[in-house]
Every structure is written in structure tokens, then in C-alpha cells.
N, C-alpha and C positions, 0 to 999 in steps of 0.2 A: 504493500500500500504506500502511495506517495505521501511525503510529509507536507501537510498543508501549511500555509503561511499566515492565515488570518487570526486564528485563536492562539493567544499566548497568555499563559498563566504564570504567576510568580509568587514566591513566598520569601520572606526575609526575617532575620532576627539579629539582634546585636550579639557580638562575641563570635568566637570561632570554635568549631568542633561540635556544635549542637545543631541538629536539623530543625528548621522552622516547623511550626504546626499548621497544616493547611487550613484548618477550620477557623483559626484566629489570626494567622499571619499572612493570609492570602490577599492578592490584589491583581487586577488586570493591567496589562501594558497596552498602549494605544499606538496606532499607525503601524504600517508594515515596514518597520525599520530593519536594518541589518543588526539585529539585537545582540547577538553573541558572535564574536569572531576569535579565532585562535591566533595568537602572536607567537611565532616560533623563530628563534635565532638559529641560523644555519652557518656552517663553516665549510668552505670548499677546500679540499686538499687534493690537488691534481698532480700526478707524476709527470715528469718531462718525457713525452713520447711523441712519435711522429704522426699525431692525428689530433683532431679537435674533440674527440670523444671524451666525455666527462665521466668521472667516477662518482659514486653516490656521495652526497653531502653528509656531514656530521650534524646531528640535531642537538642544538644547545638548549638554553633555557626556554621554558614554555609558560605562557600566561594567557588569561582570557581578557578580552576587551568587551565591555558591556555598554551599549547605547540604547537606553530605554526612556520612554516618555510616559509621564502620568500627568494628571491635572490637580490643581489645588482643590481639595475635596474635604468632606467631613471627616472627623475622627470618631472612634468609638467612645461611648459614654465614659468619661472620667479616665480614659486610658490613653491611647495614642493613635496617630494616623497609621494605617497599615504599612505604608512604606517609610515610616519614621526611621528605621535602621539605615536606610539609604541616605537620608539627610544627615544622620549622626556620623556616618563613616566619611563624611565630607568635612571633617574637622569642626563639628558642631556639638555643643553641649545642650541637652534638653532638660527642662525642669517644669513641673506642674505648679503653677502659681495662680491661686484663686480660680481654679477651673480652666485656666488657659495654659496651653503649651508654649513655652518660650525657648526659642533656639538662638544661641549666641556663639560667637567664634571661640574656638578652643585651641590652645597651643601645646598643652601637656596632657598626659593621661588620655591620649587620643583613642577614639573608638574604632574598632574594626567590626565588620558585619559579615554575615553569611547569607548568600543569595542563591536560591534555587529557581530555575527557569524550565518550564515545560513547553517545548515546541512540538505539540501534537505527538507526544510519545517519546521524544528524545529529551532526556533530562540533563541539564548542565548545572554543575555545582561549583560556585565561586566561593571559596572558603580559604582564607579570609578575603575581604573586599574593602577597598578604599577608593576615593575618587573625588570628583567635583560635579557641579551641576549649574545650569542656567535656568532662571525663572523669568518668564516673559509673558506679558499680557498686552493685548490690543483691544481698543474699545469695541464692545459688543461681541467679543470672542472669549473663550475660556482661557484662564491663566494656566499655562503649561510649565511643567518642570522637566527638563531634559537632562538625564544623568549621563555622565561619562566616567565609568568606573573601571577598575582593573582588579582582577582576582587571581589568586594562585590556581594553577591548572590541576584538575583531576579529570580522568577520562570520562566522557559522557556515558550514561547508562540508559536502559529502557526505563520509562517513567515508573517510579516506585513510591514516590513521596507526596502524591497529590490526592490521596483518598480523602473524601469528605471536604474537598476544597470549598472555601467560601470567600468571596472577594470583599465582603464587608459592606458598609454603607457607601452609597454613591449618590451624590447630589451636586454635580458640577454646575456652577453659575457663571454667567457671562460677566465681563468687566464693564459694568455700568452702575450708576449710583455711587461711584467711588468717593471716598473722602480723601482729599489730597491737599498737601500744603508744602510750600518751599519757603523757608525762612532764612535769608542771608544773615550771617553773624552780625549782630548789632542793628538789624533791620526789622521790617514787619513781614508778616506772613502773606505770601501770595498763594491764594487758595481758589477752590472752585467757585465759592461765593463772590470772590473778588476779581473774577475774570479769567482764571486759569482754565484753559481748554486742553486737557491732557489727552494725547492720542494713544500713547503706548509707553511701556517701560520695559527694561531688560536688566535684570540683576544677575551678575556672574560671580559665582563663589570664588573662582580663581585659585583652586588648590593645585599644588605641584606635587607629583608623586615620584618617588625614587625607588629603584630596585635594589635588593640586597642579595647579590649573587652568593651561592654556596655550593661547593663541590660535594657537600654531604647530602644535599637534597636530591631526590630522584628527578625533579623537574628543573634543577639548577638554580632554584631560588629559595633563600631562607624566608623571604617574605617581601612585602611592599610597605614602604613607610611614607608618611606625609612629610614633605620637606619644607614647604612654605605655602603662603596663601596671599593673594592680591585681589580682594573683592572690589568690584566696580559696579557702577550703576549708570544707566543711560535713560534719559527722559526725552520724549518727543511731544511737543505741544505747539499750538498756534503761537507764532512769534509776537510777543508783546512789545510795545515801545519802551524806551529806556526810562520813561516817566512812570511806569506801573509800579506796584508794590514790590515786584521782583528787583527793581533798580537797574543800574547799569551793569549788566552781566559781563561785559567786556572788561570793565575796571575790576570787577570781582575776580575775573580770571587772572589778570596780571598782578593783582594784590594777594593772590592765594587765599581769597576769602572762602570760608566754608559755608555750606548750606545745611540746615536741618531739614531733611526730607522725610515726609511721613505719608504713607499710602495705606489705605484700608479699604477692603472690598469684601463682598459677600454678605448675605443676610440670614442664611440657614443656621439653625442651632448647631454648634460645634463645627461650623464651617465658615467663620469669619476670620479672614487673614489680614495681617498688618505687617508692613515692613517699615522700620524706622532706621534712619541713618543720620545721626545727630551732627556728624562732622564730615560731611561729604565735600571734598575739595573739587572745584571745577577745574578740569584739565583740558577740555577742548570744547569749542563752540562751532556748530555747523548750522547753516540756514538754507536748507533745500526747499524746493517747491512743495506746497502742501495740497490740501483739498479745497475745492470751490474757489480757486484763485487766491488762496491765502498762503503766505509763506510760513514754513515751520521753523521752530527753533529746537535744535538738538543739543542738550547739555550732557556732557560726559563727565562722570565723577570717579575719583579715587576715594574709597571709603577709609577714613582714618580715625584715630583718636590718640592725641598726644599724651593724655593723662591716664587713661585706663586701659589695661590689657584686656582684650576681648570686647572692647566697647565700640568697634567699628559699625556694627549694625545689630538689629534684633528682629527676628521673625516670630510673630505671635499668631497662634491659631486659637479661635474661639474668643477673640478679644471682644468684650462686651461693654467696656467703659465708654 
């Protein structure tokens, strides 16, 4: 029987060496992406002889690359989002605070996760897994999260770990009715009520992964470690004049002025998302053509915090304040 490409199930859990539970850790992946690929290092050793004929290559280290897409969604009552372990293995710490899940950057005691994927009968096991992601939303469309993860290789098996699979709650909302504000340091808030027309946003976690080679390991890797992170944010809006509450953004760029950016969307219980970046430094300005003959303003940010480790941003789910 041919392997179909439409239905893709996944389960994940924090930590390494423990299989996820399909009934409580399951979720679906979206779009027909090249979800799992094998990355194998090869070495060619060819003797000097009177032909172009090659000898077999040596197979070196092996790992999995995972490219999967989910949407900002609800989480289980009082617990977590089903794909929360994938967020956490991107150098994020998560805490339950007054009923809301709060994700913040982490530099020590980093989390690794285990991810199982079922491609219609072929099961891939990435254990352990680390990586990065991009969260992006466009007006009147769902806010998507695209993961780019790497996992230590083990050979695929016939599906054995998806009995009683349950994908959990699902109530994806479109990006509208958003609460958004941009407040330059020392200035006033430029928000939706004050004229802000936000078209889209894109948040990049920006985690860098490093390999740990080991001749002791059967796949040539002792593991994968997080080396660094460089979170960034991009906002696309209708271009305001320099006399709006946003102020002279060109001067803010040259003066390294930071913005406090806050975006909140969603209305479903346990499905309200919020992204806060209190010290976003403007690093680039672009002014392309926009919709209905209006010019757009694209602000690119580097997310920083000079005073607090892990204070570059915060992602909150089920924010109700």
C-alpha cells in the first residue's frame, strides 16, 4: 500500500527517553510539508585508479530535520497546549501563572523534547529534539507556528505508538479584533484606537543549534545543544506620518530607540494569545506599496533587554486581563 501524504499525526513530550501518550499528547500537523527528512554526512574515499568509477561512501553522523506547522490554538483545561514541548525545546521556559501559560526565553537548564510522527504507518522518533520556530499572522488569517527542529536519529518503525490517538481541543481563530500597541521609549502608545492599521506580524525565535559529535554513539552524535538565540520581530502596517503617536521612526532608528510592542489576539477560552516585547530595538525600516493605494511601513526589530536575563519577550496563552 502506498504511503499517503495528507494525514499526519504527532505526539510530543518534554524530556528524553519517554514515549508520549497518544491520548493526551497528540496533535495534528497542517499542510503537506516535507515534514521529516534525514540528514546524513557522507565521506568519499576513492582509490587512485584508471577510471571515474566511484567506491561506496562512508556514512557518518545521522540526524532528523523536522519542519512542521501548527496554529495558535486552545490548550487543555489548566494544563498545556498539546504541542507545548515543541515550544519549550526552542529555549523557552513555561510557567502557569493565574491560569495563563507564560513562555519566556531560557539560557540555562534548557529543555529537550521527544517527538513522534506518524506518516500513515511509518513512525519517526526524534529523541531528543531541539530547535527554533517562527510565529506569523496576517489579518483575517490564522496565526501559524512553523517549527524547524532537529532530532537525534533512530531508524523508523511501523506505527506502534498511536493507539487511542486524540488531537485534543481545536478552535483556531483568525487574526482580527486584535489588541495592538507600539510605545516608543519615552513616548505615547500608538494603538488600534489611535490609528494603527496592522497588516501582519512575524516573530522569529532565532535559536542556533550545535552538534556534539561522538565516536561512541552509533549515529555519530552525542546529542544536539542550543548555542545561542537572536529573537526578532517584524510588523507590517499602513504607513503613518511622522506626526502620529508613533513619532519619527527614522530618528528612533538612528537613536537606537526601543519600542514596547504588545499584540493580543483570540477570544476563545484558553485560546487567547499575547506577545509582549518591552525593549524591541528598531533595526530596519522599509516602505513598500500596500493595499488600496496606501503605502506600508515595515518595522524590523531586534528583541533585547539590557537589564534582565530572559526579558526579551513573553508569550502568554489564555491571557484574560
